[in-house]
Every structure is written in C-alpha cells, then in structure tokens.
C-alpha positions in Angstrom: 3.3 -12.6 8.2 6.6 -11.1 9.2 6.3 -7.7 10.9 9.3 -6.4 8.9 7.8 -7.4 5.5 7.9 -4.6 3.0 5.2 -3.5 0.5 7.3 -4.9 -2.3 7.7 -8.2 -0.6 4.0 -8.6 0.1 3.1 -7.6 -3.4 5.6 -10.2 -4.8 4.2 -12.9 -2.5 0.7 -12.0 -3.8 1.9 -12.6 -7.3 3.4 -15.9 -6.3 0.1 -17.0 -4.7 -1.8 -16.1 -7.9 0.6 -18.1 -10.0 0.3 -21.0 -7.7 -3.5 -21.0 -7.8 -3.5 -20.5 -11.6 -0.9 -23.1 -12.5 -0.7 -25.8 -9.8 -4.5 -26.5 -9.2 -4.1 -26.7 -5.4 -6.4 -28.9 -3.4 -9.1 -27.3 -1.3 -7.0 -27.2 1.9 -4.1 -25.6 0.1 -6.3 -23.2 -1.7 -7.9 -22.1 1.6 -4.5 -21.5 3.2 -3.4 -19.5 0.1 -6.5 -17.4 0.0 -6.2 -16.7 3.8 -2.6 -15.6 3.3 -3.6 -13.5 0.3 -6.3 -11.7 2.3 -3.7 -10.8 5.0 -1.3 -9.6 2.4 -3.9 -7.4 0.7 -4.9 -5.9 4.0 -1.2 -5.2 4.7 -0.7 -3.6 1.4 -3.9 -1.5 1.7 -2.8 -0.3 5.2 0.7 0.5 3.9 -0.7 2.5 1.0 -3.1 4.4 3.3 -0.4 5.1 5.8 1.9 6.3 3.0 -0.9 8.6 1.6 -1.5 10.2 5.0 2.2 10.6 5.6 2.7 12.3 2.2 -0.4 14.6 2.9 1.3 15.7 6.2 4.6 16.3 4.5 3.0 18.3 1.7 1.1 20.4 4.2 4.3 21.1 6.0 5.9 22.1 2.8 3.0 24.4 2.0 3.3 26.0 5.4 7.0 26.6 5.0 6.6 28.0 1.5 3.4 30.1 2.2 1.6 28.6 -0.8 -0.6 25.7 -1.7 1.4 23.0 -3.3 -1.5 21.7 -5.2 -2.7 25.0 -6.7 0.7 26.7 -6.8 -0.9 30.0 -5.6 0.6 32.1 -2.9 -1.7 32.5 0.1 -1.4 36.3 -0.4 -2.8 35.9 -3.9 -6.3 35.1 -2.6 
C-alpha cells in the first residue's frame, strides 16, 4: 500500500475489492490476495480514524483552554 494513500482512496479501494469478490467469483488465490489487501486497508482506515479522533480531541482541548470553558458542556469554568 502506498504511504501517501488517503482515507478516501483506501475506502474506495475497499469498495472495489468487495465488488470484485461479489461479482467476479475470484479463484482461491485471487480471493486470498484480495482479502489480505482488504485487511491492510481496514487497518489503515482504522488507524487514520483513531489518529484523527485523537487530533480532534487535542484541538478541542486547546480551544477549551483558550475560551475558558468546556466545548462539550458549554459551561464556563467559573460557573462550577
């Protein structure tokens, strides 16, 4: 898998793999190769989503600090 692959590219390739498996009835060797590729793509997408979630949490925490209130609750820290 390309190191510069985006989440959208990986997701699109997963959709292609599913279509190939569903419509082309690949032989066992091709099926194995496709499933191996799909496993790598799923791991990539999961890692990308986890990393994005952590990055967003960090950014939201920075926003909370700069505003002096909780972004989630909307309460000012001085309200407690």
